[in-house]
N, C-alpha and C positions, 0 to 999 in steps of 0.2 A: 384338488388338494389331496395329499396322501392320507390314508386311513390311520396313520399313527398320530394324528392330531386328536387329542381326546379331552373331553371336558366332563366334569362331574357336576351335576345339578342336585342341590339339596334344598328341599322346601322346609321353611320353618313352620308351615301350616301342617295340620294333621293329614290334609288331603295330599296325595302324592302328586308330583309335578305332572306326570302323564295324564292323570285323571283331569287335572285342571286344564291341560291343553286340549284334551278331547272334548271337554264341555265348553270350551271357548269362554270360560269365566274370567273375571278380573284376576290377574296374577297377584298373589300376596307377596310380601317381602321374601325374596329368595337370594340364595348365593349359588354361584356356578363355579365349580372347581375343575381343574385340569389335572389328569393323571394318565399315565400310559396304560394302554390296554382297554380303553373305552370303546363302546360301539354305539352307533346312532340309534339302534333299537332298544338301548337300555332305558331304565327308568329316569336317569339323570340325578340320582342320589350320589353321595360320596362313595358308597359301596358299589354303585352301578352307573359309572359315568357314561356320558355321551362321547362320540368319537370324532366329531368335526366341528369347526367353527360355524359352518353353515347350519348344522343341526341345532346348535345352541342358539344361534340367531333366530332360526325359524321357530324354535320353542318359545323364545321371548316374544316374538312377533305375534304369535297366536294368543299368548297369555295376556298381552297388553292391548289387544285389539279393542276392547271395550272400556279401557281406562287403567290407571295405576293408582294404588293406594299408598305405596311405599317405594323407596329406592330399590334397585336391583343391582347386585354385584356378581359379575362373572369372573371367577378366579381362574386364570390361565396358569396351570401349575408348572413346576420346574420341568425342563426338557427342551428338546430342539424340534422345531416345526418347519415344514417346508411348504410355502405358499407358491404354487406354480402359476396360478391365475389369481387375479384380485378377489378378495373377499369383500362383497358389496353390502353396504347398509344404506337404507333410504328412509323416508319419512315414516314408514310403517315400523321401523326398528328403533325409533327414537323415544327418549323419555318424554312423558306428558303429564298433565295434571300437576305440574310443579315438581315432578320427580325426575331422577337421573338414573341412567343405566351406566354402570362402570365395568370396564374390562380390565381386571386387575392381574398384574404379573406376580410371579413368586418373588420373595425377598432376594436381594442381592443380584438382580438382573438374571435370575436363573431361568426365566422364560425367554428363550431365544427363537426368534421368528425370521427365517430366511425368505427372501423374495425370489425363490428359485427351487430347483430340484437337485437332490443329491446324486452324485455320480459315483458309481461303483463298478466292479468288474474291470479292474485295470489290468493291462497287459504290459509286461516289462519289455522295453526295447533295448535298453542298455543300463549301465549302473546308475545313470542320472536322468533317464527319460522313460516316461510311461505313456500308454495310449489307452483311450476308452472310446467305444462307439456310443455316440449321443445323437439320436434322431432329432432333426431340426436344429442342429448345432449352428448352422450358418445364420440363423435368425437372431442370435443372441451374442452379447458382447462383454459380459461380466463374469468373472470367476473368483471364487473365494476358497481359501484353505485355512481351516481352523480359525474362523472369525477374523481373518486378515485378507484384504484384497490382494489378488495376484497382481503382478506387474501390469502396467498399462496406463497408469495415471501420471500426473505431472510430478507430484512431490513424493510419492511412494515408489518410484521407479529407480532401481539401482542396477544399471547395466554392467557393472563390473563383475556381476555374478549371474549365471543363468538361472539360479534358483528363483522360482516364481514365474518364469517366462512360460508362455504358452502360445500355441498356434492351432489353426483349424485347417484340416485337409478333408474336404467333403464333410462327412458325418463323423470323422475321427478327430478327437481332441488329443493333442500331443502336449504333454506337460512335464516341466522340470520341478518336482516337488521340493518344498522347503524342508520337509520332514519325512522321515522313513521309519517304518515301512508304510507305504502309501495306503495300504488297506486299512490302516488304523487312523488315517486322517479323515477329517470331514471336508469333502470336496463338493462344492455347490456351484452350479451354473445358474446365473441370474436369468430368470425367464419372465418375471412379472415387472412391468414398468411401474405399475401402482400395486402396492401390497394390500393396504386397507383403504377402501373407498367409502367415503361418507357423502352421498349425493342424493338430495331430494329429487323427486320426479319432476319438479318444475319450480319456478320462483315463487309459486303460491303453495307448493307442497314441500315444506322445508324439513330437512333432516337435522337432528340436533339433540341437545340435552344428553350428550354422550361424553364419557370420560375414558381415556386410555391411560392407564397408570402402571408404571414400573415395568415396561416392556423393553426388550432388547431386540431392536429391528436391525437385521443385517442384510444389506445389499438390496438392489433392484436393478433391472436391466435398463438400457436406454435405447432410444429409437434409432434405427439405421439412418434416418435422415440427418441425424446430428453428425457432422463431419468430425471424426475422431481426431483430437489433438489440435483442431483449428483454433487459432487464437480468438476468433470472433464468432465461434460456432453458436453462441447463445443468442445472437441476433439473426433475424430471419428476413430475407429480402425477396422471397419468391411468392408462392401462392399463400394467400392469407384468407382463411375462412371461405375458400373457394373462389375468391375474387382476385384476379391478377393485378398486381400493382406495377408490373414491368420493371421491377428493381427499384422503384421509387418508394421510399418509406416516409411517412409523415413524422415519425418520431422514433426515438431510441427504444430498444428493448421490446419491440413487438415480436413475439415468438410464435411459431407455428403451433397449431393445436396439438400436433403429435409430439411436441416437446414439453407440454405442460403435464408433468408427472411428478409423483412423490411417493415415498414410502407410506405416507398418509396423503390422500388426495381428497380435498373438500370442495364441494360445489353445491349451491343451494343448501347451505348449511349454516346453522346458528348455534351458538353455545356448545361448541365442541372443544374439549380440553385434552391436550396431550401433556402429561407431566411425569416427572421422575423417571424418564425413559432415556435410553441411549439409541440414537439413530445413526447408524454407521454405514458408510459406503453406498449411499444412494446413487443411482445412475444419474438422476436429475436433481431433485430437491429432497430434502428431508421431509418437509411438509409443503404441499402445493395448495394454496387458497385461490381457487379459480372462480372468476365471475362473482356470482352472488354468494358472499360469505361474510358473516357479521358476528361480532361479540364472541370470538373464539379466543382461546388462551393456549400459550405454550409456556410452561414454567418448569424450572428445576430439571431441565433436560441437558443431555450431553450429545451434541450434534457434530459429527466428525466425517471428513472425507466425502462430502457430497460432491457430485460431479459438477454442478453449476452453482446453486445457491442453497444455503441452509434452509431458509424459508422464502417462499415466493408468493406475494400477494398480487393477483392480477385481476383488476376490475375491468369494466368496459371502457374502451377508449372513446375519444370525442366522436359523437355522432353515430356510434355503433350500438347495436342491440335493439331489442323490441320495445323501445320506450317512446312515449309521446312528449315527455317533458324532461328538462335537464335534471330536475330533482329525482325523477324516477330512475335515472341512470346511475345514481350514486348508491351502489349496492355492495361495495366491498369496504368495510369500515368497522371501527370500534373494537379492534383486537387488542389483546394485552400479551406482550412477550416479556417475561420477567425471570431473572435469576437462572439464565442458561449459559452454557459454554459452547461457542462455535469455534471449531478448530480444524485447520487444514481443509479449507473449503475452496472449491473451484478447480478441481484437478483436470477437468475437460474444457475449461473455459477461462481465458484470461480476463473475462469480465465477471467472474464469480463474486458473490457477496454473501456475508452472513445472513442478511435480510434484504430483500428487494421488494419495494412497494411501488407498484405501477398502477396509477389511478385507484389508490387505496388511501383512505384518510381517517382522521380522528383516532389514530392508534397510539398506544402507549408502549414504549420500549425502554425498559429500565433495568439496572443492576445486572447486566449481562457482561460476559467476557468474550472478546473476539481476538483470536490470535492465529496468524498464519493463513491469510486469505488472499486470493489472487488480486482482487481489485478494490472492493469496498467492504467496510464493516457493515454499514447500513446505507442504503441509497434510496432516494425518493425520486421517481421519474414520472414524466408525462409528456406533454408537447409544449414547445415554446409558444407562449400566447400570441405573439406577433405572427409567427409562422403559420399558425392554424388558418388564419384568414387568407394568407398568401397561397397556401398549398392545398387546402382541403378539397376545393372544387376541381382544381386543375391537375393534381398529382395522379388522378385516376385516368387521365386521358393520355393517349399516345402523344409523343413529342410533336408530330405533324399537326395535331388538332389543338395544340395549346395556343393561347393568345396572350402573349406577354403583356401587351398594353392593358389587358383587362385584369391582370393579376395584381390587384391593389394591395398595398403594403399594410394598410390598417383601416379599420372601420368599413370593410367591404360589405356593402348592403346585400350583395347577392350570395353571401355565404351565411347560412343559418343552420342551427342545430335544433332538432326536436321542435320546440315551441317557438322558434324564431330567435333564439339567443345568438347574439353577436359579441365576439370579443372586442372590447374597446380599451382605450387607455384608462378609462375610469374604472371599469370592473376588473381589468387584468385577468379575465378568465376565471375569476374566483369560484364561480358556481360550476363551471365546466371542467376545470382541472381538479381532479378528485384526490390527489395525493397531498392533501392540505390538513392543517391543524394537527399534525403529528407531533408528539412530544418524545424526544429522545434524550434521556437523562441518566446520569450516574452509571454509565457504562465504561468498562476498561477495554481499550483497544490498542493492540500492538501488532507489529509486523504485518501490516496490511499493504496491498499492492505489491505482493511478492513477485508477480510475473506480469505486471502491467505498467502503463504509462499514464500520465495525468492523474496522479494519485489522489484518492479521497478516502480517508478513514470514515468520514460521514460525507455524503454527497447528495446533491439535489440539482435537478435539471428540468425546468418546465413543470415543476411539481404542483404548484398551487400556492395559496397564501397561508399565512398564519402558522408555519412550522416553527418549532422551538427546539434548539439543541442546547442543552444546559448541563453543566456539572459533569461532563465526561472527561476521562483521562485518556489522551491520545499520545502514544509514545513509541519509541523504538521503531522507527521506520527510516528507510533510505531509498533514494531514487534508484530503482532496479534497472531502468533502461538507460538511455544516454544521460550522462551526468548533468548536461545542460538542458534536459527536457523539463517540461512543466511538472511541478510537484506542489500540490496543495493538500493540507491535512483535513481541514474543514472546508469543504468545496461547495460553496453556494454558486452554482453555475447559472447560465442564462435563464431568465424568467423565474427566478426564485424570489418572489416578492413578499414583503411584509414578514420576513423571517427574523427570529431573535436568536443570536448566538451569544451566550453569556455563561460565565463561571466555568468555562472549560480550561483544562490544564494540558498544554501541549509541550512535550519535552523529549529530548534525545531524538530529534528528527534531523537528518542531514541530507543536503542536496546542493546542486550547483547554482549557476547564475539565474535560473528561473524558479528557484525553490522558495516557497512562502508557506507560512503556517495557515493563513486564512485567505480564501477567495471570497470577495464580496461583489456580486454582480446582480443586485436586485433592488427594486424600488423600496424605500422605507425600511431598509434593513438595519437592525440594531446589532452592534458588536460591543459588548459591555463585560467588564469584570473578568476577562480572560487572562490567563497566564501563559506566556510563551517563554520557556526557560530551557537553558542548557541545550540549545539547538545550534546547528550550523546552517544558516539560511542566507539567501541574498537579501531578503527583506522580510518584515513581519507579515505583510499582507499585500494582496493585489486588490485594488479598489477601483471599480469603473465598469462601464458598459462594454459589451462586445457586439453581439447581434441584437439582443433585446435591450430595452431601456434599463437604466440603472442609475437612480438618482435619489437624493434626500436620504443618504445613508449616514449612520452615526458610528464613530470610532472613538470611544471614550472609556476612561477608567480601566484601561488594560495595563498589564505589566509585561514588558518585553525585556527579558534579561538573557540575551543570547549573543552568539557570534553572528552578527548580521551586518550588511553593508549599507542598508537604507531603512528608514522608518517604515515606509510602505511605498508601493509602486502605484502611481495614479492618484486619484482623489481630487484632483483639481478640475476646474472648468465647470461648465453647465451643459444641460441638454434641454431641448424643448419638450414640454408635455402640457397638453391642454392649451396650447398657444402661448405659454409663458415659459421663461427660462427657469430651470430648477438646478440647484447646485448638485454636482455628483456626490460630494461629501458635505452633508449639511452641518455636521458638527464633529470636531475632534478635540477633546478636552480632557485634562487631568489624567493623561497617560503618564506612565513612568517608564523610562528607557534606560538600559544599562548594558554596556558591552561586556559579555561574559563568555570567554572561550570555553569549549566543551570540557577541557581538563581542569577548569577553574584555576588556571594559572593567573598571574596578576593581570587584571583587566587593563591592559596597556595599549599604547598606540602601536600601529596606525589605526586599527579598528576603533579603539576607544575615542581617540581624538576626532576621528571622522564622524562618529555617531554623536559625540558631544557637540561638535560644531553644528550638525544638523538641528539638534534640539535648540541650541542657542539661537540659530537663525529663525526658527519658528517663534520663539519667545520674542525676539526683537521685532518680527513682522506683526505681532499681535493679531494674528489671524487664527487659522486652524492650528491646533496644538500650542496656542499661545500661552496657555497656563500649565502646560505639561512640564515635566522635570527630567533631568538626567541625574540618577542617583541609584545607589545600591538598594534593592528592595528589602534587603535584610530577611531572607528566608531563614527559618529556624532549622538549619541543616542537622540531621541526625546520623547521616551515613557518609561513607567516603564518596569522593567526587564521582567515582565510576559506578556507584550503586544507588543513585538517587531514585526515589519512588514518588508518587504523587503526595504522599504524606510529608515529603521533604519540602513542600512548597507552602507550608503554613508560615505566616508572617509573624515576626516578633512584634511586640506591642509598640515599639518605637519606630516601626517601619514608616518611611515617608509615603508609601502607597496608601496606607490607612488614613494618613492625614489628608490625602487627596479625596477620600471617600470610597476607596476600594472595598468591595464586599467579598469576604473570604468564603470560598466553597467549603461545605462540610465534607471533609475527606472520608469520614467514616461511612458515608452512604455510597461511595463509589465501589463498583464491582459487586461480586457475589455477596448475598446477605445470608443471615442465619437460616438454616433449613435446607441448604443445598446438599443433596444426598451423596455426591461423589467427591473424591479427593482430587482437587485441582492439580496438585503436584504430580499425581499419577497420570492425569489426562495429558498434561504437557510434557511429561517426562518420557524417557526411553530406557530400555535396558542398555547398559554400556556396550554390549556385544552386538547390538543392532546397528546396521549401517545408517548413518545420519548425514543428510545432505548439509553442506556448508551453509546453505541459505536458511536453514531452520534455526537461526540464531535467536538468542534472547537479547543481546546487545552487541553492537559492533563499534569499534573505535578506530578512526583514521581511514579505514578501508570502506568498501561498499560491496553490494551484491549485484552481479550481472550474470544473466543466464544461469542462475542458481549457484554461481561460484563466488567465492570471496576474491575480490580484485582491488587494486588500488584505485584511487579516484582519477588517475590518468593512465597512461600506458606504462608507467614505471612499475617496478616490483612492489610487493606489499611493503608498506612503510615500516621503517625501523621502529620497534617497540609498539607497533599496533597490535590489536588483539580482537578476538571474537569470543563471546561468552555463550555457553550452552548450559541451561539449567536442567536439573533433575535427571542426571545420568545415574542409573542404578547399577552399582558395581557388585551387588549381591554379597556373597560371603568372601569375596576376594579371589575369585577364580580366574580373573583376567590378568594375563601376564605381559601382553604386548599392546602397543598403540600402532594402528595402521592408518595411512591416509593416502588419497590420490592427489598428487601435487604436480603442478607444472613448474619446473625449475628454471631459474635464470642465473647465469654466472654473476657472482658479486662484482659490483662496479670497481674498476681500478681507481686508485687515487694517486695524486702526486704532490710533492712538496717543491716549492720554488721560493725565491725571494723577489720582491719588487718594492722599490722605494723604502728599503730597510725593513719591510714587513715579510714575515714568513706566511706564505699562502698555501693552504691545504685545499686542493681542488679535487673534484670527483669527476668520474666519467659520465657523460650525458648520453642518454639513449632514447630514441623514439619520442622526442618531445619538441614542441614548438613554443619556446619561451624566450624572454629577453636574455641577451648576453649579460651575465651578471657582473663581471669584473672588468674594470677599465683603469687606465691612467688618464688624467685630465691635465691639460696644459694651463699655463697662466693666461691671463686676460690680454687680448690684443685690441688696440684702438688706433685711430689715426685722426689727428686734429682736423676738425671741420667735416668729418665724414659721419653720416648717420649710419645706424645699424645695417639697413638694407644695402648701403653702398659698400659695406665691408664684405659682402657675400662673395664677390669675385676677385677681391684683393688676395694676393698670395702672401701669407705670413710665414714665419720661419718653419713651422712644422711641415708645410707643404714642400719645402725645399730640403730641409735636413731635420729629421726627427730628433737627432741628438742635441740640436741647438736649443730645444725648448726645455723648460722646467716642468716636470711632471709630478702629479700627486696621485697616489694609488687609492682607488675607491673599491673596497670589497665588502662594505656594509651599507645598510640603508642610510640615506642622508636625512638630516633633520634641520629645517631652516630656523632662523631666529624667531619666526612667527609660529614655531612649533608645528609646522606642516611637515609630515613625514613622507618621504619619497620611497616607494618600494625598491627592493634590490633590482638594479637594472635600469631604473629611471634616474638619469644623471643630470643634475642641475649645475651647470658650469658656474653660475653665480654663487650658489651656496658653497661649492668647493673652494672658491676663491675669496670668501669672506663677505659676499653680498653687497648690494647697493651699487653695482656697476650698471651702466647703460651704454647704448651704442657701442657694443663690444662684440668680439669674436673669441672663440676658444675651440680647442680640439680635444678629441677623445681617441684613445687608441687601445686595441686589444688584439690578441692573436688566438686563433682557433686551430686546433690540431684535428685533421680528418684522417682517418685510417686509410680511406680510399678517395681517389679523385671522383668528383660527381658534380651534377648541377645542383645549385643551392638557391635559396630564396630568403629574402629579407622582408620584414615588415617594419616600416619606419614611422615613428610618431615623434612629434616635437612641437616647439613653440613657433618661433618666427621664421627660421630658415635652416635647412639641413642639407649638407652634402656628405656622400659616403663613397670612399674609395676601398676597393679590395685588391690587394697585391699591386697597388699603384694605379689601378684603373678605376676611373670614375664610373660608378654604377647607379648613382641616384643624385639628383639635385632638384631642390624646390625651395623657392623663396616665398614665404607666406605661411599662413596658419596650417599646421599639420595635425590638428586634433583628430581628424579622421585618418586612419592608418592608410599608408601607401605601400605598394609592393614593388620589389625589384628582384629580377632573376639574373643569375650569372654562374659561371663555373668556378669551382674551387679545385685546388691541386691536392695530391697526397702530401701529408705533412702539415707544416705550419702555414697559415694564411693570415696576412696582416690586414686588419680593419682599421681605417682611419676615418673619423667623423668630424666635420666642421659644423659648428653651431653659431648663429649670429643672433644678437639681441636687438630689439627696437629701442625707442627712446625712453622706455620706462625702466626704472630700477626695480629691484626685487619686490614683488608682491604676489600673494597666492592667487594668480589670475587664472591660467588655463588648467583645468582639472585640479586646481589647488597647487600646482607645481611651479607656477610662475611663468615667465616669458623667455627663459634662457635654458631650455632643457631638451633632451632627446632620449628616446628609448629605442633600441635596435633589437628586434626579435628575429630569431632564426630557427631553422629546423635542425635538430641534432639527430642524424640518421643512425638507427641501429646502435652498434657499439663503436667505441673508439673515438669519441669527440671530447676534446678538452679545451678549457679556456684559460688563457693567461692574460692578466692586465699588462699592457705594454708589449714589449718584444719577448720572445722566448728566451729563457736562460738555461740554467743547469737543472732541469727538472729531474726529480728522483721519482720514478714510477714505482708504485707499491701494489702488489697483488694481495688483496686482503684474504685472510683466512675465512673460508666459507663457514666453518664451524657449525653451530646448531641452527637448524631451520625453524623448528617449532618447539617451544617449551610447553609442556602439559602441566598446568598448575591448578590447584584446588582452591576455590572460594574467592580468589582475588587475583588481579594481574601480577602481584608479587607474592601470591600465596605459596603454599607448599609445592615444591617441584617434585613431580612423580615420574617424569619422563622427558627425554631430550631426543628429538628426531634429528639425526645428522643430515647434512646436505647430500642430496641425491640418493637418499635411502627411503624405503617405503615403510619400514617398521622400526620400532625401537622398544626395548623393554620398559615396563612401568613398574613402579613400586606397588606392593600389595595394597589395595584400596577396597574398602567395604562400604556398603550402604549407599544412600542416595546423595549425590554430590553435584555441586555446580562447578563446572570446569572452565578454565580460560585457556585458549590456544593462543599463545603469545609468539609473535614473530620478531625475534631480537635483532635479526639482520635483514638485509635487502637481497635475499637469495631465492625468493619464491615469487613466481608470477601469479599463480592462482591456486586455490584450494577448492576441491570439488566435493569430497566426502571424507568421513573418518569413522573409525569404529575401534573397539577393543576386542582382543581375542586371546 
């Protein structure tokens, strides 16, 4: 440690501090101050300060060796300190006799402690590049300039500019500074993996009763074993504690010892508090609680840009450690994490978390804010109970020595832990799996899983029993990977037994066909009083087992008011437990369902009718959800539809949900509480002139985030009038004159006008999509006396001989049957078009597709009783019988117009909502629209008028609302545009009024 770390020690006693230390007497109440210019040989008074942290620690150690009569405060004064190697505290440096030792920073985070050494003596190579000789450079991986991380992380890397980039050439560091002159900048190389270490000398000699208050910790190094930038670098599958596992791991998130580091590192520690501090830029964790750690607190802190996790709690795994009983192995527990902000976490790991509990339980996590994290807000991990008995004995053996017939799946008598404990169906590993009885409540979580898949704002996997997630607000998330990948917000994964999920508010979450708000995969799990609102999801929940058992779950008294396709996925059936069948879903009652599109447009069909029909079916069946209702929950909305917050989900007194017994969450308790020392708006905000990744959104509408870019939900351009919101841009005094963005352009789609059946058709150009042919002409009904429907399949009616001889009806909009069943665009029911109630009939559909180039094409055909398809007069598909499962056909198409003719036959039944609700006389033809230049005309081509649209504005920059004050308009194919003078902190909306942008990567003002 450098000698410019200085501390002042002042005794309140008349005896000088040095005299006390020399005599080894009990230290009276003292205060320790920090000031530049101190020396270790000084007396330790304010006028004669000590010079290093070690000297202050040693002075306290000697003074308290025989006991403490009062608390001690060590004031670390204003200034910048460089910790090249960890400062270590053990049981000899701990508070005792009921007293505490506090290391207190100067007001306003003026005590800045770097986990590294300052670099000076720079040599200029050219106008933008400098070089410094740094001995041992190759052993370190972190660099900071003026309290900001240099480039090299996931979310703070902006490769459009070399500023902040650096490289190593032997012992020479080559750097492109953000600011000049470089001699005036504070350049620090991270050298310490741990900055402050609190570690007792054994599990019997515990360090603790220490408080670290008001410190600004900047940076720490990370281990070379961590593969930089690797998506799964936080998981370790090699050597573990010196014992090779041959790549076979028993559980998730077992990390190598050399990866367990933090700006604060705790082991064999109790009652250590970190509060009112900022922990920025840790290589690994902000705080690492390793192995034996109990009753510690993190409160009122600001934790930003940690490489892996904000906080990591790592107890002993199953069967590991120097323990004789299961109870003895439960050593990481009873921590409190309250009133903190976790922001931009996981820059080196796609599995980063605000808080990660691994074999750690009885913890309380409340009133925190989590925003911008790679994978989890909070996650609880262990090992799957069932898999422990399968793998524990055998996973340590080479493959050639394993005996599969002996690897019992449950109740394996030859697998025991410590005192002979065996995981059974009855005990569910409750005593062995230590991430249990955790309470996670009143937290505000948003923009989680920014760079990951299988999303979980709160997640649990093999954690243990008795965990409670309650009254959290989980909002503003989108599936960042494939749109159809798994997405769950509250993610109770395998082996998550006896959990309670209640009173949570989930809103503004969007995802594709596998997107759900809640995952329920555990025995005896409760899901009560949750609100799922203003989301775009395929279903409200996934309920059912996967690898582990999952039965006797409850789904009751929840409100689902979102754009969803199904109530929940799964839930039916039973599974065997204890030799008896148990229901997967034991109870589902008194839920309220309502179809509510994200933009709060009229809750209309087809989604509303579909959801209403599902609820009606449950009520009629008088089983699960038999007493639930379809109704507007009557939220007491206070804000515009695009600006909802969790306070917008209070219910009006006349709400039907309250009549069902719904219990309302106390919204005032969610998020930060009184006493938080930092301005949340400044934490989450940015100077308008700083480059901002598109993925750092506050809210996104119609589009999604992929690879940190704003993209559409398909391969199409960004949707017309979609937008992304970014809060807290500081425009200062109005010095910014231009808006700049990195945009991938796409030519605006051609359109054309034509007429068909007396209707004017306005069609658009299709690009890179695999969707149903939307526009058709449908013939009249054809029958033949004495012939059943199947017999009509091979009879040639008029359209097969002469298309002009048929009477055709143009269909360019969704069809609705008399039974109020709505058919999506492209699903054509020939019975509905012709008035319904026909049977034993045939009909034809025709359309023309224009292809700019000749190519091979592909169709996917779905339908009811029988379908034939001709393309340009050639039969390419024919099947009589149920076509609920899609069939494929391949064929060539020519340049220009290609004629598609489809024949559909109906069986003996007249119209009824039979197959997929569409009846038994329908077809849907899906095709691939390649690149540019594909158009669809119902019937034959006519006199199409092709229109090249005006590309016009690509991005509108608006203040405060999607239709707020317009301060700038970025034209098509330009990178910058002028903006109106704007001052102060503003929330901006980037609105995409046309379909001329493929993606947005970053933006800034200048």
